[in-house]
C-alpha positions, 0 to 999 in steps of 0.5 A, a space after each residue: 589732613 589739616 583743616 585751618 578755621 578763620 584762615 585769613 588770620 594764617 598768611 603765607 609765608 608767616 611763621 605759623 603757616 611755616 609750622 604748618 606747612 612742615 607738617 607735609 599735610 596731603 590736603 589742607 582745607 581752609 574753611 572760613 568767612 575771610 581769606 588773606 588778601 594781597 597787598 591789591 586786595 585781590 583774595 588768595 584762593 587755590 582751588 575754591 571748592 565752594 563759596 557761600 555768599 550772603 545773596 545766596 544764604 538769604 536766597 535759599 532760606 538758610 538765614 532768617 530774612 528780615 523785617 525792620 521796624 521804624 519808629 517815626 520821631 518829630 523832628 528833623 530825622 536826619 541830623 546828628 549829634 557829633 562829637 567834635 573834639 576831646 579835650 582834658 576837662 571839656 569835649 564840643 559836640 556840634 548838631 547842625 550849625 550849633 557847637 557847645 563846649 561841656 564840662 563833666 556832669 553838664 547836660 546835652 539838653 543844652 545841645 537838644 532839647 529832644 535829649 532826655 537826662 543825658 549828660 556828660 559823665 567822663 573824659 578818658 585821661 588819654 582824651 581819645 573817648 568820652 562817656 555819656 551818662 546812658 554808658 554810651 562811649 564816643 570817640 572823636 568823630 562818632 555822632 548818634 541821632 539826639 532822638 535816640 535819647 528822647 524818652 518818647 522814642 524808647 516808649 514807642 519802640 518798646 510797646 511795638 516790640 512787645 506788639 510783635 514779639 507776642 503776635 509772632 509767639 502765638 503763632 510760633 507756639 501754636 504751629 504744628 510740628 513742633 513748638 518754637 520759643 521766640 526770644 527777642 534781644 533789647 540792646 541798650 546803653 544805660 546798665 543801671 536803668 534796667 539793673 535796678 528794681 527802681 530803673 526807669 526803663 525796668 519798670 517802664 518795659 514791665 508796665 507795658 508788658 503787664 498792658 500787653 499780657 493782660 489785653 491779650 488774656 480778655 481774648 485768648 481762647 486757646 488753654 495752653 497759650 493762655 496758661 502761658 501768658 498768665 504764667 509770664 503775668 504772674 511773675 514779670 521780673 522773670 520774663 527778662 534777663 540781662 547780661 554785661 560785660 561787668 556782669 563777669 566779676 558780680 558777686 550777685 547770685 542771681 545776676 550770675 544765674 542769668 549771665 549763666 544761662 544767656 551764655 552756657 544754657 541755651 536749652 533752659 533758655 529755650 524750655 517752653 516751660 520758661 517764662 525767659 524770653 527777653 534779653 538785655 544787653 549792650 553792643 558790646 555782647 561777647 562776640 560770637 554770641 547768638 540764639 539761633 530762637 532770637 525773632 526780634 532785636 530792638 535798638 534802643 540806643 545808638 552803637 555811636 560809630 557807622 557799622 555793618 547792617 549785616 552785622 547788626 542783625 546778625 544776632 538774629 539770623 539763624 535758623 530757629 529749633 523747636 521744642 525738641 532743639 531740633 532745626 527748623 529748615 523748612 519755612 521761611 522765617 523772619 527776624 524782627 528789627 526795631 530802629 528809630 528814624 534815624 536809621 529810616 534807611 535801613 533797609 536799602 542799605 542792609 540790602 546794598 550790602 548783601 547785594 555787594 558781597 554777591 560775586 562779580 562776573 570778572 575774567 582774567 586771561 585764565 579760568 580760575 578756580 573761582 570760576 571753576 567753582 562757581 560752574 561746580 556750584 550749579 552745575 555738580 561737575 567736577 573739576 577734571 570735567 569742567 576743564 575737559 569739557 573747556 578744552 574740547 570745546 576751545 575755550 581754554 588750552 591746557 595751561 586754563 588760559 582763554 584762547 581768544 577774546 571770544 572764549 568768556 562769552 563762549 564760557 557764558 553761553 555753555 555754563 549761564 546759571 554760574 555767570 548770571 549775577 545774583 541779587 536778593 529776592 524782593 522781600 526777603 528783607 522788607 519795612 515791617 509796616 508794609 501791608 501784606 
């Protein structure tokens, strides 16, 4: 018996698939999120057994829901700065009708006064990309909101993320049936601003964290949580850690320890007694990394190019584990996601993307494996029983072909649950400032 993970990597006809075929397996089970497609883009299923869509996952509480908090910024929120051209020693940026050509070291403030301390840092030798002083890499055609690099925006988002984190932390640590320790993930571009002890981002973050902790301690009555807050206040730097790609070659023992904890020592990171609760990284966070207890993602910097909204929130969608490392499945949880107002339509785009992945009700000339799988999912019948019933009801013939034009309607009437289009439940993904 052969089980194939990542089946889209094994297209029928290539050498790897031919080698697998030589095993003469009694059964080949392909298990994954994506499957090979033919030249027309049709997914190649064979005896589809089960299909879990994003809609099913959210509606059935197999993942967290999402609450999106948008930080409003004064100014034109929709217009973005775009990289128009790259030459040997200069790059051209545009904002609306305005264009400007900059050399290395020159400031983008000249293009938009909402941008603080941002310069063109480097142009690669092939002139295919540039790097800004924040660390953000852009290719021709990429764009970003100028307000993303406004210090006032960053400060507002940090304060909002910290408030929501501690509101949720208190709730989850004082719950019955096993405490849950939440983590908040911050995506940034300027590594030195966080890594250096006197870095602007680090100093600002610790300042807001100190204020938040002191304010909460003034009114906190629960002895356990009071001590938890005092431990964090006693050593602010111990509450946060970072992982960046260049850390892989670091000789700094403290940084190496942080990386080890984030990437490999999940139990230590989730230990209730550990003050660590904030993780800082770039969009280049290692593929496949996630932590089930990420309850907050704060996108402090633009990702440059437009990517899947589902991919963006994916780091925090897994259901959490409690203090005993047991998965908690019997409650509905929400991931708090923080963006600036250049992404004010984030909720609508995310909902649209999820709904677009729901299976469409389409019928060909015959009853397909995917049709049968949909029926099995909702009715629990075997393939043999479904085929037998459809043949006896004169919906299909012995070759699984539909008998006439009315066959598909008869099929829908026979199995209505299998062929109703599923949509995301209301409030599964919502705006964070929505009143309860």
